[in-house]
DOVO-259268 format. One record per residue (C-alpha): y, x, z. Coordinates in Angstrom, 1 decimal. Example, Ala and Ser with C-alpha at 12.3 -4.5 7.8 and 13.67 -1.06 7.14 Angstrom:
BEGIN
       c2       c1       c3
     -4.5     12.3      7.8
     -1.1     13.7      7.1
This chain:
BEGIN
       c2       c1       c3
    136.1    100.2     68.1
    139.5     99.6     69.7
    138.9     95.8     69.8
    135.5     96.3     71.5
    137.1     98.6     74.1
    139.9     96.1     74.8
    137.4     93.2     75.2
    135.2     95.2     77.6
    138.2     96.0     79.8
    139.4     92.4     79.6
    136.0     91.0     80.6
    135.4     93.6     83.4
    138.6     92.7     85.2
    137.9     91.2     88.6
    139.2     87.6     88.9
    137.5     86.5     92.1
    138.3     88.4     95.2
    137.0     88.2     98.8
    140.3     88.9    100.6
    140.2     85.6    102.4
    136.6     86.2    103.6
    137.6     89.3    105.7
    140.5     87.4    107.3
    138.3     84.4    108.0
    135.5     86.5    109.4
    138.0     88.3    111.7
    139.6     85.1    112.9
    136.2     83.6    113.7
    135.2     86.6    115.8
    132.4     87.7    113.4
    131.6     91.2    112.3
    129.5     92.5    109.4
    127.0     93.5    112.1
    126.7     90.0    113.4
    126.5     88.5    109.9
    123.6     90.9    109.2
    121.7     90.8    112.4
    122.5     87.4    113.9
    122.8     85.3    110.8
    120.4     87.1    108.4
    122.9     88.0    105.7
    121.7     91.0    103.7
    123.6     94.2    103.9
    123.4     94.3    100.1
    125.5     91.1    100.0
    128.1     92.6    102.3
    128.1     95.7    100.2
    128.6     93.7     97.0
    131.6     91.9     98.5
    133.1     95.2     99.7
    132.9     96.5     96.1
    134.3     93.2     94.6
    131.1     92.3     92.8
    129.7     88.8     92.4
    127.6     86.9     94.9
    125.7     83.6     94.5
    127.1     80.2     95.3
    124.3     79.9     97.8
    125.7     82.9     99.7
    129.2     81.4     99.6
    127.6     78.2    101.0
    125.9     80.3    103.8
    129.2     81.9    104.7
    131.0     78.5    104.8
    128.3     77.2    107.2
    128.3     80.3    109.4
    132.1     80.6    109.6
    132.7     76.8    109.6
    135.2     77.0    106.8
    136.0     76.0    103.2
    135.2     77.9    100.0
    138.9     78.9     99.7
    138.5     80.7    103.0
    135.9     82.9    101.4
    137.0     83.6     97.8
    140.3     83.6     95.9
    140.9     83.4     92.2
    143.5     85.9     90.9
    144.8     85.7     87.3
């Protein structure tokens, strides 16, 4: 049981974070409101990002297009 518990904790650890996204969004003059109502991003996607949950690569592509940036301006890998 200890091994299963350890593996669960290990695999639930967040490795991709969205810290760069919030900085990029701010520097481009966008808000969550404008992403939702001007660009059609769902509030559920924004909520998932705020909670550190996964989003699709299609959404990352959308953000790169909207914010005119690179993938590394949206997500960051943390060991």
